[in-house]
N, CA and C atoms as an extended XYZ file, in Angstrom:
243
Properties=species:S:1:pos:R:3:atomname:S:1:resname:S:1:resid:I:1 pbc="F F F"
N         0.187       -0.293      -13.542 N   MET     1
C        -0.804       -1.280      -13.910 CA  MET     1
C        -1.640       -1.591      -12.661 C   MET     1
N        -2.949       -1.586      -12.822 N   THR     2
C        -3.831       -1.893      -11.695 CA  THR     2
C        -3.811       -3.392      -11.411 C   THR     2
N        -4.273       -3.745      -10.224 N   ALA     3
C        -4.350       -5.168       -9.869 CA  ALA     3
C        -5.273       -5.906      -10.825 C   ALA     3
N        -6.356       -5.238      -11.229 N   ARG     4
C        -7.293       -5.865      -12.169 CA  ARG     4
C        -6.607       -6.171      -13.501 C   ARG     4
N        -5.850       -5.194      -14.014 N   ASP     5
C        -5.124       -5.392      -15.268 CA  ASP     5
C        -4.090       -6.502      -15.132 C   ASP     5
N        -3.396       -6.508      -14.005 N   GLU     6
C        -2.377       -7.526      -13.796 CA  GLU     6
C        -2.996       -8.917      -13.688 C   GLU     6
N        -4.122       -9.019      -12.995 N   LEU     7
C        -4.816      -10.306      -12.881 CA  LEU     7
C        -5.266      -10.790      -14.251 C   LEU     7
N        -5.840       -9.893      -15.041 N   ARG     8
C        -6.276      -10.260      -16.381 CA  ARG     8
C        -5.087      -10.732      -17.216 C   ARG     8
N        -3.982      -10.011      -17.141 N   ARG     9
C        -2.792      -10.358      -17.908 CA  ARG     9
C        -2.279      -11.746      -17.509 C   ARG     9
N        -2.211      -11.980      -16.197 N   GLU    10
C        -1.758      -13.289      -15.713 CA  GLU    10
C        -2.664      -14.402      -16.222 C   GLU    10
N        -3.962      -14.176      -16.145 N   MET    11
C        -4.916      -15.209      -16.553 CA  MET    11
C        -4.846      -15.476      -18.051 C   MET    11
N        -4.761      -14.425      -18.840 N   VAL    12
C        -4.749      -14.579      -20.296 CA  VAL    12
C        -3.424      -15.160      -20.782 C   VAL    12
N        -2.331      -14.591      -20.332 N   HIS    13
C        -1.031      -15.031      -20.835 CA  HIS    13
C        -0.594      -16.374      -20.280 C   HIS    13
N        -1.118      -16.758      -19.147 N   ASN    14
C        -0.729      -18.036      -18.556 CA  ASN    14
C        -1.845      -19.067      -18.641 C   ASN    14
N        -2.864      -18.769      -19.453 N   HIS    15
C        -3.966      -19.708      -19.667 CA  HIS    15
C        -4.581      -20.185      -18.348 C   HIS    15
N        -4.842      -19.240      -17.478 N   LEU    16
C        -5.476      -19.470      -16.185 CA  LEU    16
C        -4.606      -20.231      -15.186 C   LEU    16
N        -3.320      -20.398      -15.477 N   TYR    17
C        -2.459      -21.087      -14.532 CA  TYR    17
C        -1.628      -20.072      -13.774 C   TYR    17
N        -1.650      -20.189      -12.471 N   MET    18
C        -0.765      -19.416      -11.622 CA  MET    18
C        -0.719      -20.122      -10.280 C   MET    18
N         0.272      -19.782       -9.490 N   THR    19
C         0.351      -20.412       -8.170 CA  THR    19
C        -0.760      -19.857       -7.280 C   THR    19
N        -1.109      -20.610       -6.277 N   GLU    20
C        -2.122      -20.145       -5.334 CA  GLU    20
C        -1.656      -18.873       -4.628 C   GLU    20
N        -0.362      -18.817       -4.326 N   GLU    21
C         0.181      -17.631       -3.659 CA  GLU    21
C         0.022      -16.395       -4.537 C   GLU    21
N         0.314      -16.539       -5.832 N   ARG    22
C         0.200      -15.404       -6.758 CA  ARG    22
C        -1.257      -14.991       -6.903 C   ARG    22
N        -2.139      -15.956       -6.995 N   ALA    23
C        -3.562      -15.638       -7.097 CA  ALA    23
C        -4.028      -14.892       -5.847 C   ALA    23
N        -3.589      -15.349       -4.675 N   ASP    24
C        -3.951      -14.672       -3.431 CA  ASP    24
C        -3.433      -13.236       -3.399 C   ASP    24
N        -2.193      -13.036       -3.859 N   GLU    25
C        -1.615      -11.681       -3.902 CA  GLU    25
C        -2.465      -10.762       -4.772 C   GLU    25
N        -2.816      -11.245       -5.966 N   LEU    26
C        -3.580      -10.420       -6.890 CA  LEU    26
C        -4.992      -10.156       -6.381 C   LEU    26
N        -5.614      -11.145       -5.793 N   ILE    27
C        -6.954      -10.957       -5.249 CA  ILE    27
C        -6.916       -9.958       -4.101 C   ILE    27
N        -5.929      -10.086       -3.213 N   ASP    28
C        -5.797       -9.137       -2.103 CA  ASP    28
C        -5.567       -7.714       -2.614 C   ASP    28
N        -4.750       -7.579       -3.642 N   ALA    29
C        -4.483       -6.255       -4.211 CA  ALA    29
C        -5.744       -5.671       -4.831 C   ALA    29
N        -6.505       -6.501       -5.520 N   LEU    30
C        -7.751       -6.042       -6.135 CA  LEU    30
C        -8.752       -5.599       -5.065 C   LEU    30
N        -8.875       -6.386       -4.009 N   LEU    31
C        -9.778       -6.010       -2.918 CA  LEU    31
C        -9.324       -4.718       -2.244 C   LEU    31
N        -8.027       -4.547       -2.077 N   ALA    32
C        -7.508       -3.320       -1.468 CA  ALA    32
C        -7.807       -2.106       -2.343 C   ALA    32
N        -7.665       -2.254       -3.658 N   GLU    33
C        -7.998       -1.161       -4.576 CA  GLU    33
C        -9.469       -0.794       -4.473 C   GLU    33
N       -10.327       -1.802       -4.448 N   ALA    34
C       -11.774       -1.552       -4.365 CA  ALA    34
C       -12.117       -0.868       -3.039 C   ALA    34
N       -11.544       -1.351       -1.950 N   ALA    35
C       -11.797       -0.737       -0.643 CA  ALA    35
C       -11.303        0.704       -0.626 C   ALA    35
N       -10.169        0.960       -1.258 N   GLY    36
C        -9.642        2.325       -1.334 CA  GLY    36
C       -10.576        3.259       -2.085 C   GLY    36
N       -11.159        2.770       -3.149 N   ARG    37
C       -12.111        3.584       -3.913 CA  ARG    37
C       -13.355        3.884       -3.088 C   ARG    37
N       -13.832        2.901       -2.336 N   VAL    38
C       -15.000        3.116       -1.478 CA  VAL    38
C       -14.653        4.128       -0.382 C   VAL    38
N       -13.465        3.983        0.222 N   ARG    39
C       -13.035        4.929        1.262 CA  ARG    39
C       -12.936        6.352        0.702 C   ARG    39
N       -12.474        6.469       -0.542 N   ASP    40
C       -12.403        7.796       -1.174 CA  ASP    40
C       -13.788        8.418       -1.318 C   ASP    40
N       -14.787        7.613       -1.648 N   LEU    41
C       -16.159        8.116       -1.767 CA  LEU    41
C       -16.746        8.490       -0.408 C   LEU    41
N       -16.453        7.696        0.595 N   HIS    42
C       -17.042        7.879        1.930 CA  HIS    42
C       -16.048        8.567        2.866 C   HIS    42
N       -15.445        9.639        2.373 N   ARG    43
C       -14.438       10.353        3.161 CA  ARG    43
C       -15.106       11.326        4.133 C   ARG    43
N       -14.402       11.683        5.202 N   PRO    44
C       -14.967       12.612        6.178 CA  PRO    44
C       -14.826       14.063        5.738 C   PRO    44
N       -15.815       14.873        6.070 N   VAL    45
C       -15.750       16.330        5.906 CA  VAL    45
C       -16.346       16.971        7.159 C   VAL    45
N       -15.951       18.199        7.413 N   GLU    46
C       -16.510       18.951        8.538 CA  GLU    46
C       -17.735       19.714        8.061 C   GLU    46
N       -18.811       19.600        8.816 N   HIS    47
C       -20.056       20.296        8.485 CA  HIS    47
C       -20.710       20.751        9.785 C   HIS    47
N       -20.743       22.058        9.983 N   ARG    48
C       -21.366       22.649       11.177 CA  ARG    48
C       -20.854       22.031       12.474 C   ARG    48
N       -19.546       21.863       12.551 N   GLY    49
C       -18.924       21.363       13.770 CA  GLY    49
C       -18.949       19.859       13.953 C   GLY    49
N       -19.415       19.116       12.960 N   ARG    50
C       -19.433       17.652       13.036 CA  ARG    50
C       -18.647       17.071       11.875 C   ARG    50
N       -18.145       15.892       12.079 N   THR    51
C       -17.490       15.164       10.994 CA  THR    51
C       -18.531       14.241       10.394 C   THR    51
N       -18.790       14.432        9.100 N   ILE    52
C       -19.813       13.639        8.412 CA  ILE    52
C       -19.202       12.925        7.210 C   ILE    52
N       -19.946       11.958        6.690 N   CYS    53
C       -19.543       11.223        5.495 CA  CYS    53
C       -19.984       12.016        4.264 C   CYS    53
N       -19.043       12.314        3.396 N   VAL    54
C       -19.342       13.119        2.218 CA  VAL    54
C       -20.344       12.429        1.294 C   VAL    54
N       -20.203       11.119        1.104 N   GLU    55
C       -21.069       10.391        0.168 CA  GLU    55
C       -22.465       10.180        0.743 C   GLU    55
N       -22.552        9.652        1.947 N   CYS    56
C       -23.860        9.372        2.547 CA  CYS    56
C       -24.676       10.644        2.777 C   CYS    56
N       -23.980       11.748        3.012 N   SER    57
C       -24.665       13.009        3.297 CA  SER    57
C       -24.995       13.803        2.039 C   SER    57
N       -24.513       13.360        0.893 N   GLY    58
C       -24.759       14.098       -0.346 CA  GLY    58
C       -24.105       15.475       -0.318 C   GLY    58
N       -22.874       15.525        0.181 N   TRP    59
C       -22.131       16.780        0.360 CA  TRP    59
C       -21.893       17.480       -0.977 C   TRP    59
N       -22.181       18.780       -1.002 N   ALA    60
C       -21.913       19.585       -2.199 CA  ALA    60
C       -21.755       21.040       -1.796 C   ALA    60
N       -20.564       21.575       -1.982 N   ASN    61
C       -20.297       23.000       -1.757 CA  ASN    61
C       -20.755       23.501       -0.388 C   ASN    61
N       -20.510       22.710        0.655 N   GLY    62
C       -20.813       23.154        2.001 CA  GLY    62
C       -22.193       22.810        2.510 C   GLY    62
N       -23.006       22.156        1.692 N   SER    63
C       -24.335       21.753        2.150 CA  SER    63
C       -24.531       20.263        1.885 C   SER    63
N       -25.622       19.728        2.418 N   THR    64
C       -25.910       18.308        2.223 CA  THR    64
C       -27.268       18.143        1.557 C   THR    64
N       -27.383       17.136        0.710 N   ASP    65
C       -28.666       16.813        0.075 CA  ASP    65
C       -29.483       15.874        0.950 C   ASP    65
N       -28.805       15.112        1.788 N   ASN    66
C       -29.438       14.152        2.699 CA  ASN    66
C       -29.175       14.607        4.131 C   ASN    66
N       -29.844       14.015        5.101 N   PRO    67
C       -29.479       14.332        6.476 CA  PRO    67
C       -28.002       13.984        6.697 C   PRO    67
N       -27.240       14.833        7.373 N   PRO    68
C       -25.820       14.541        7.595 CA  PRO    68
C       -25.630       13.204        8.309 C   PRO    68
N       -24.751       12.390        7.772 N   THR    69
C       -24.445       11.074        8.330 CA  THR    69
C       -23.074       11.141        8.984 C   THR    69
N       -23.016       10.763       10.235 N   THR    70
C       -21.758       10.795       10.981 CA  THR    70
C       -20.713        9.902       10.325 C   THR    70
N       -19.478       10.372       10.340 N   HIS    71
C       -18.358        9.572        9.844 CA  HIS    71
C       -17.615        9.027       11.050 C   HIS    71
N       -17.230        7.777       11.143 N   PRO    72
C       -17.342        6.789       10.085 CA  PRO    72
C       -18.778        6.294        9.918 C   PRO    72
N       -19.184        6.193        8.661 N   CYS    73
C       -20.531        5.728        8.329 CA  CYS    73
C       -20.565        4.197        8.336 C   CYS    73
N       -21.737        3.639        8.103 N   ALA    74
C       -21.898        2.186        8.098 CA  ALA    74
C       -21.014        1.517        7.046 C   ALA    74
N       -20.815        2.190        5.913 N   THR    75
C       -19.971        1.616        4.860 CA  THR    75
C       -18.534        1.489        5.321 C   THR    75
N       -17.989        2.530        5.915 N   ILE    76
C       -16.612        2.500        6.408 CA  ILE    76
C       -16.477        1.489        7.543 C   ILE    76
N       -17.475        1.439        8.421 N   LEU    77
C       -17.433        0.458        9.510 CA  LEU    77
C       -17.435       -0.970        8.966 C   LEU    77
N       -18.197       -1.214        7.895 N   ALA    78
C       -18.227       -2.546        7.285 CA  ALA    78
C       -16.873       -2.907        6.682 C   ALA    78
N       -16.194       -1.933        6.093 N   LEU    79
C       -14.864       -2.198        5.525 CA  LEU    79
C       -13.845       -2.480        6.622 C   LEU    79
N       -14.071       -1.943        7.799 N   SER    80
C       -13.118       -2.079        8.901 CA  SER    80
C       -13.270       -3.393        9.649 C   SER    80
N       -14.376       -4.097        9.432 N   SER    81
C       -14.579       -5.335       10.208 CA  SER    81
C       -14.115       -6.561        9.460 C   SER    81
């Protein structure tokens, strides 16, 4: 069960009542899932001897649709701060 599903279940079955600690746990888990999905999109790949961001560079079958963007990109750096 995803954090989102668990949060929804808690809210619906408990009529929006839960402890602050439980709410914090679920919110942290949801944020971690979202950050993980973003990291999966902005993963590093090797391109002509450089490590670039697959998403920002538009990576496809060994070429890029956009100018190659160095990894870690601005998105990954924002998640790290």
